Structure formats: C-alpha cells, structure tokens
ZAMARGU-4260 file (C-alpha; in steps of 0.2 Angstrom, whole numbers, plus 5000, padded with zeros to 4 digits):
<rodrens>
0) 5624/5443/5443 | 5607/5450/5438 | 5599/5443/5423 | 5597/5454/5408 | 5581/5459/5398
5) 5586/5465/5380 | 5576/5479/5373 | 5571/5473/5356 | 5557/5472/5344 | 5551/5456/5353
10) 5533/5460/5360 | 5532/5465/5378 | 5517/5456/5387 | 5511/5454/5404 | 5521/5438/5406
15) 5537/5446/5400 | 5535/5461/5411 | 5530/5451/5427 | 5546/5441/5424 | 5557/5457/5422
20) 5550/5464/5438 | 5550/5447/5448 | 5568/5443/5444 | 5574/5461/5445 | 5582/5460/5428
25) 5593/5474/5421 | 5590/5482/5404 | 5601/5483/5389 | 5597/5488/5371 | 5600/5474/5358
30) 5611/5477/5343 | 5596/5480/5332 | 5589/5493/5344 | 5606/5502/5345 | 5607/5503/5326
35) 5589/5509/5324 | 5592/5523/5337 | 5609/5528/5329 | 5602/5528/5311 | 5587/5538/5315
40) 5597/5551/5324 | 5610/5552/5310 | 5595/5554/5297 | 5588/5569/5308 | 5605/5577/5309
45) 5607/5576/5291 | 5590/5583/5287 | 5593/5598/5298 | 5610/5602/5291 | 5603/5601/5273
50) 5587/5611/5274 | 5580/5626/5283 | 5561/5622/5282 | 5552/5622/5298 | 5549/5605/5306
55) 5537/5605/5320 | 5545/5603/5337 | 5562/5601/5330 | 5566/5618/5324 | 5549/5627/5329
60) 5540/5631/5345 | 5527/5619/5353 | 5508/5618/5354 | 5501/5634/5348 | 5518/5641/5346
65) 5521/5629/5331 | 5524/5644/5319 | 5538/5651/5328 | 5555/5646/5319 | 5570/5643/5330
70) 5587/5645/5324 | 5600/5631/5324 | 5610/5639/5337 | 5596/5637/5350 | 5590/5620/5347
75) 5597/5613/5363 | 5590/5627/5373 | 5574/5624/5365 | 5573/5606/5370 | 5579/5609/5388
80) 5567/5624/5390 | 5553/5612/5385 | 5558/5599/5398 | 5559/5612/5412 | 5544/5622/5407
85) 5533/5607/5406 | 5538/5600/5423 | 5522/5606/5431 | 5516/5591/5440 | 5508/5592/5457
90) 5498/5582/5469 | 5503/5565/5476 | 5519/5556/5471 | 5518/5542/5458 | 5522/5526/5467
95) 5540/5520/5463 | 5535/5503/5455 | 5525/5514/5442 | 5540/5526/5439 | 5551/5511/5435
100) 5538/5505/5423 | 5538/5522/5415 | 5556/5521/5412 | 5555/5504/5404 | 5541/5508/5393
105) 5549/5525/5387 | 5565/5516/5383 | 5555/5503/5373 | 5546/5516/5363 | 5562/5525/5359
110) 5571/5509/5354 | 5561/5507/5338 | 5571/5521/5329 | 5556/5533/5325 | 5560/5546/5339
115) 5576/5554/5335 | 5585/5553/5352 | 5603/5551/5354 | 5609/5533/5359 | 5617/5542/5375
120) 5600/5548/5380 | 5592/5530/5379 | 5607/5523/5388 | 5606/5535/5402 | 5587/5531/5405
125) 5593/5512/5406 | 5606/5518/5418 | 5593/5526/5429 | 5582/5510/5428 | 5596/5498/5432
130) 5603/5508/5446 | 5585/5511/5454 | 5587/5530/5451 | 5569/5534/5450 | 5563/5552/5445
135) 5551/5560/5457 | 5535/5562/5447 | 5518/5569/5452 | 5501/5561/5449 | 5492/5577/5443
140) 5496/5587/5427 | 5493/5576/5412 | 5478/5579/5401 | 5482/5562/5392 | 5483/5569/5375
145) 5499/5578/5370 | 5507/5564/5378 | 5508/5563/5397 | 5518/5580/5396 | 5520/5585/5414
150) 5523/5567/5421 | 5536/5564/5407 | 5544/5580/5409 | 5548/5575/5427 | 5554/5559/5421
155) 5566/5568/5409 | 5572/5582/5421 | 5586/5571/5429 | 5594/5568/5412 | 5599/5586/5411
160) 5603/5587/5430 | 5587/5595/5435 | 5573/5589/5447 | 5574/5575/5460 | 5576/5557/5461
165) 5574/5542/5473 | 5590/5534/5479 | 5588/5521/5493 | 5571/5527/5497 | 5577/5545/5499
170) 5573/5560/5488 | 5589/5569/5483 | 5593/5582/5469 | 5596/5573/5452 | 5612/5584/5450
175) 5619/5576/5466 | 5616/5559/5459 | 5624/5563/5442 | 5640/5569/5451 | 5641/5554/5462
180) 5641/5543/5446 | 5652/5554/5436 | 5639/5557/5423 | 5638/5573/5413 | 5620/5580/5411
185) 5614/5575/5393 | 5615/5589/5381 | 5598/5587/5372 | 5599/5588/5354 | 5585/5593/5342
190) 5568/5584/5344 | 5574/5575/5360 | 5564/5585/5373 | 5549/5582/5363 | 5553/5563/5361
195) 5554/5562/5379 | 5539/5572/5384 | 5527/5566/5370 | 5521/5548/5374 | 5508/5539/5384
200) 5520/5531/5397 | 5512/5538/5412 | 5495/5531/5407 | 5503/5515/5400 | 5513/5512/5416
205) 5498/5514/5427 | 5488/5502/5416 | 5501/5488/5415 | 5504/5489/5434 | 5486/5488/5437
210) 5483/5474/5425 | 5496/5464/5434 | 5486/5467/5450 | 5468/5466/5442 | 5472/5448/5434
215) 5477/5442/5451 | 5462/5449/5460 | 5451/5441/5447 | 5458/5424/5452 | 5457/5429/5471
220) 5438/5434/5468 | 5435/5417/5462 | 5444/5409/5476 | 5436/5419/5490 | 5419/5418/5481
225) 5421/5399/5482 | 5424/5400/5500 | 5409/5411/5503 | 5399/5399/5493 | 5404/5384/5504
230) 5401/5395/5520 | 5383/5399/5514 | 5380/5381/5510 | 5378/5385/5492 | 5374/5374/5477
235) 5386/5368/5464 | 5373/5366/5450 | 5375/5384/5443 | 5393/5380/5440 | 5390/5364/5429
240) 5399/5365/5412 | 5382/5362/5403 | 5375/5378/5409 | 5390/5388/5402 | 5393/5380/5386
245) 5376/5386/5380 | 5381/5404/5384 | 5399/5402/5379 | 5407/5418/5385 | 5426/5414/5388
250) 5427/5422/5405 | 5411/5414/5411 | 5417/5396/5406 | 5434/5399/5414 | 5426/5405/5431
255) 5414/5390/5432 | 5428/5378/5428 | 5440/5386/5441 | 5427/5386/5455 | 5423/5367/5451
260) 5441/5364/5453 | 5443/5374/5469 | 5428/5364/5476 | 5433/5347/5471 | 5432/5334/5485
265) 5422/5346/5497 | 5410/5338/5509 | 5401/5354/5511 | 5397/5357/5493 | 5391/5338/5491
270) 5379/5338/5506 | 5361/5338/5502 | 5353/5355/5502 | 5337/5361/5509 | 5335/5376/5497
275) 5333/5375/5478 | 5342/5391/5474 | 5355/5403/5479 | 5355/5422/5478 | 5363/5430/5463
280) 5379/5435/5472 | 5382/5416/5473 | 5373/5408/5458 | 5379/5421/5446 | 5397/5421/5450
285) 5402/5414/5433 | 5392/5427/5424 | 5398/5442/5434 | 5416/5437/5437 | 5417/5430/5420
290) 5412/5447/5412 | 5426/5455/5421 | 5439/5443/5415 | 5433/5446/5397 | 5435/5465/5400
295) 5452/5462/5407 | 5457/5452/5391 | 5451/5467/5380 | 5460/5480/5391 | 5476/5470/5391
300) 5476/5469/5372 | 5474/5488/5371 | 5489/5491/5383 | 5500/5478/5375 | 5497/5486/5358
305) 5501/5503/5366 | 5517/5498/5375 | 5524/5490/5359 | 5521/5506/5349 | 5529/5523/5345
310) 5519/5536/5354 | 5529/5552/5353 | 5528/5566/5339 | 5533/5570/5326 | 5537/5552/5319
315) 5553/5550/5309 | 5553/5538/5295 | 5571/5536/5288 | 5567/5524/5274 | 5553/5535/5268
320) 5563/5551/5270 | 5548/5558/5280 | 5546/5567/5296 | 5527/5567/5300 | 5518/5577/5313
325) 5503/5566/5319 | 5494/5562/5335 | 5500/5545/5341 | 5502/5554/5359 | 5483/5555/5361
330) 5478/5543/5375 | 5460/5540/5369 | 5462/5521/5367 | 5470/5520/5385 | 5457/5532/5392
335) 5442/5521/5386 | 5451/5505/5392 | 5455/5512/5409 | 5437/5517/5412 | 5431/5500/5406
340) 5444/5493/5418 | 5437/5503/5432 | 5419/5498/5429 | 5424/5479/5428 | 5434/5479/5443
345) 5422/5489/5453 | 5409/5475/5450 | 5420/5462/5458 | 5420/5472/5474 | 5401/5475/5472
350) 5396/5457/5471 | 5409/5453/5484 | 5401/5465/5497 | 5384/5457/5493 | 5391/5440/5498
355) 5397/5447/5514 | 5380/5454/5517 | 5372/5437/5515 | 5385/5428/5526 | 5381/5440/5541
360) 5362/5440/5540 | 5359/5425/5551 | 5353/5414/5536 | 5355/5395/5533 | 5361/5390/5551
365) 5374/5403/5552 | 5374/5414/5568 | 5369/5432/5566 | 5385/5443/5562 | 5395/5426/5563
370) 5398/5427/5581 | 5393/5418/5597 | 5382/5428/5609 | 5376/5441/5596 | 5370/5456/5606
375) 5384/5455/5618 | 5396/5454/5603 | 5393/5464/5587 | 5404/5452/5578 | 5405/5455/5559
380) 5392/5468/5559 | 5404/5483/5555 | 5416/5475/5542 | 5401/5474/5531 | 5398/5493/5533
385) 5416/5495/5529 | 5414/5485/5513 | 5399/5494/5508 | 5408/5511/5511 | 5422/5506/5499
390) 5409/5499/5486 | 5401/5516/5486 | 5417/5525/5484 | 5421/5514/5469 | 5405/5518/5461
395) 5410/5536/5462 | 5427/5532/5455 | 5420/5522/5441 | 5412/5538/5433 | 5421/5539/5416
400) 5435/5551/5415 | 5436/5549/5396 | 5420/5558/5392 | 5427/5574/5398 | 5438/5586/5388
405) 5445/5603/5392 | 5453/5614/5378 | 5471/5619/5380 | 5486/5627/5372 | 5476/5642/5365
410) 5464/5630/5356 | 5477/5620/5346 | 5474/5605/5358 | 5456/5606/5358 | 5451/5588/5362
415) 5460/5578/5376 | 5457/5561/5383 | 5459/5563/5402 | 5466/5546/5402 | 5479/5551/5416
420) 5464/5554/5428 | 5457/5538/5423 | 5473/5529/5427 | 5475/5537/5445 | 5456/5533/5448
425) 5459/5515/5443 | 5474/5514/5455 | 5463/5519/5470 | 5448/5508/5464 | 5458/5492/5462
430) 5467/5494/5479 | 5449/5496/5486 | 5443/5480/5477 | 5458/5471/5486 | 5451/5478/5503
435) 5434/5472/5499 | 5439/5455/5495 | 5450/5454/5510 | 5434/5458/5521 | 5425/5444/5511
440) 5439/5432/5515 | 5438/5437/5534 | 5420/5434/5534 | 5420/5417/5524 | 5434/5410/5535
445) 5424/5414/5550 | 5408/5407/5543 | 5416/5391/5538 | 5421/5387/5556 | 5402/5385/5560
450) 5401/5372/5546 | 5412/5360/5556 | 5414/5345/5557 | 5410/5346/5538 | 5426/5351/5528
455) 5428/5360/5512 | 5439/5354/5498 | 5458/5350/5502 | 5463/5365/5492 | 5451/5377/5501
460) 5456/5369/5518 | 5475/5372/5514 | 5471/5391/5510 | 5461/5392/5527 | 5476/5384/5536
465) 5488/5397/5529 | 5476/5411/5532 | 5473/5406/5550 | 5492/5408/5553 | 5489/5427/5550
470) 5471/5429/5556 | 5463/5420/5571 | 5445/5415/5573 | 5435/5428/5582 | 5427/5421/5598
475) 5423/5438/5606 | 5424/5456/5600 | 5441/5464/5597 | 5448/5478/5586 | 5445/5470/5569
480) 5455/5483/5559 | 5470/5473/5562 | 5462/5457/5555 | 5457/5467/5540 | 5474/5473/5537
485) 5482/5456/5539 | 5469/5449/5527 | 5474/5462/5514 | 5492/5457/5517 | 5488/5439/5515
490) 5479/5441/5498 | 5493/5453/5492 | 5506/5439/5497 | 5497/5425/5489 | 5509/5416/5477
495) 5499/5412/5462 | 5506/5404/5446 | 5507/5418/5432 | 5501/5405/5420 | 5485/5403/5430
500) 5483/5422/5432 | 5486/5429/5414 | 5480/5414/5403
</rodrens>
C-alpha cells in the first residue's frame, strides 16, 4: 500500500517534495481542499447564472480577444478550444520527473479554491499522477508570462481525451488510456481551460526539480573540493572558524565548517607544509561555494512561495464576492531567480575546473597530468579540456533570459518574463556542473594515490573506497570517457541525508 500525501494548505517545501518523490506517495485532496474547490465552483456557476456582464476568460475571448463576448451555450467549447489552440509546444520532450512535478504543483494551486475548476477536474489530474499517466509536453513554447501557456495546454489535453501520454515508458494517445480506465473525457466548464493553462507550473516544476539537484551538488562540491585540497597538499588555516566569523555570510560559515568536518582526522591536512598559501580555487572555497549556498537559499524561498500560491487568472474570491483579472501568472520572480541560480551554479563548475587545472600541472610533488611516464601517457591532460569546454558552455548558458521580452497577443501581452527559457537553460547548466564535479572527483582520487602512504580523513577514505569500486586507478592510458560517466553515476547515486543538503 502506497503512502498518501494529502493536498492541503500545509506548506510544500523541498523536504516535503523530496519525501513525496522518494517514497512514491500517492496524492489525495484533503477535506478542506475538496470543500474549497466545490464552493468556488458553485459560486462561479451562480455568478454566471445571475448576470450577463462579461468576465474575462470566463465568458469572453482570451488575450487581445478579451472584448469578444461568448454566449452561455458555447462556454464548454470556448474552454476546450483554448486548450487545443494553445497546445503549440515543440522542441525536446520535458523529462518525465518534471512532468510529474507539474501535475503535483498544478493540483496544489487549484486546491486553494480561487480557480473555479470542477472537483472532477482536480481529481482526474490526481488520477494521472497516481497512475503515472504523464502528459507528453515540449520544452519550447512558453514566454513565461501569461502563465506557461503552451506547456500547460499539453498538460491539460489528456483531460479532454486529446494529446499523448506516457504509459510504462511508451507514448500513447490519451484517448486510448481514458478508454482503458473507463474514464470519460472531462467536459470543461467555464473558466476551467484558463485555470489549467494560466499558471507557472512549467517554470516552477523545473525550478523545484533543479533545486533538489542543486542543493545536493552544493554538498558534493564541498566534498570533492575537500578531496582536491588534500590531493594538492593544501592548508587548513583558511577554513578556521575565526576567519569566517568576522565575515559572517551564512553559506561561507557553513562551507568552512563542513570542510573542517570532512577533513577531521586527516594525516595529509595535518602534515607540515612547505608553502604558506594556496591558490584561490582552494583557499577561497568557503567564499565561493558559500555564496552559491546563499543564492540557493534565496532561490528556494522564491520557489517555495510560488508553489504554495494561486497563479492562474482571473482569481475568484467567494467571500469578497469578487472575480478579479490580475497578473499572478507572470513569471518575473521565477525568471530572475532562475537566472540567479544559473550564475551561482555555474560558479561551482568554474572553480572546480580551476582545481582540476592545478592538480594536473605537475605542482607540489604530483606527476604532470597525474600519471606515471608522462609523455608516453597523456594521463589526465584531456579531462581538464573537457571540463574547460563545459565551463565555457555554462558561461554562455548563464546569460540572463529575464532581460529579454518580446511583445505578443497583438500588444496586449507586451512584457513577458522568458522564465521558461531560463528554466530549460538551468536544466542543461546544472547537469553540466555535475559532469565538471565528476571530472574533479576523477582527478582528485587519482592525485590522492600519489600521496600514499599518508591518508586522508576516515570519511574521505570511505568515499574513496566506494568510488574505487566503480572507477579504477589509471596506471596507463585508456579510454577515459567510461570513467567520467561512471564518476557522474557515482555522484548521482550518492546517498546524502536530506537534512544535510537542505538545511
């Protein structure tokens, strides 16, 4: 029996979401959410029955067609036409874990009772989530302002028996899946298409997914950086608590403390040094890694606020007897945060590659390119090239998407966030950072071999032992791409306590 997560007004955060995903929990609306959805829908039905005045998106056209009044007989057709006409996505397919997060976050937003959907609609989205029926969605098409219109249209298409879905890793027509489950297509009522398409769940799902990974990589960068520091015969003094208490940025303090803990009991770090200083890529690890951690804290708070909010339009306020067309779908807060995330994570890769460069340079008693018989063997010469190439690509990806805007909808939507582009750029960039850190781990583990018989800390030695089960020491040249991929897999599979990652 699967554990259940109840959709409620309780705040979603990274801990909760990680737990839902790791335990593969099913979703269910709690009683309050059910009542909120039903009461809002009943209010909207009553409003439409008792007045003929135009209400944007409910009995009017959309975007620049907001002045076109739609008759009551055509309201279902209006909403279904909206979903179909806006399903204009193209490009690569959105990864399935992100699609699943989109479903979760859309359900959460609809549950507050300010969107006007039928209970049946929300429950069908829950059915999709629980049965792993994941709509096929494309990465390109959202301007990140009128909500993520195109991606969310693809999310909504299967509700009305259109579009395609994943079932057991196959892509099949949604209509076929509905028939297999004896589900009738949802007959969308007034406002429902707009409630489903308006919203920031494409940007938000990418952001949450990437934050889960980015927080882990921030930990990994400290771990691998510690190993490189040991391999380079670095000094511990720059990590002394006194240094960081007089410049008390939270991330800086946390990084220095973590590295001191990682290196506790190391023979290497305690041996007498011949040099009085280390290069910045070692000495300034707390300052650089720490700044990224502080950025992650800001970005996380932005996304936690967003995923616990109502982001469609118009918003329905039953108690105030008001239906208000506003702009909660605009993705500017997320666009800026995603750009900031890109820059901060790129810097973890940037400084990591610099440590790799130092390790292969034949300094401090290490052999050139970390291999015996350099010349006959090229050793670790080219992994540094690979890391440098990825770092350069990340610099290009880090260019802010949020500073761009293109007018759409005949000028009605005249400023857009481009946050969806920032989201897909961040996805590529953060996976790039993982590859750079994997290359650093590969180099650091090799370099530590040449420090024997001195040993690192018990913790670092335990990591090395586990790593060596996947990646052997390089005695002579071989095809290193396999080792790099195995290093990526090793980092991806590292089991780290979420309390250590997120707090």
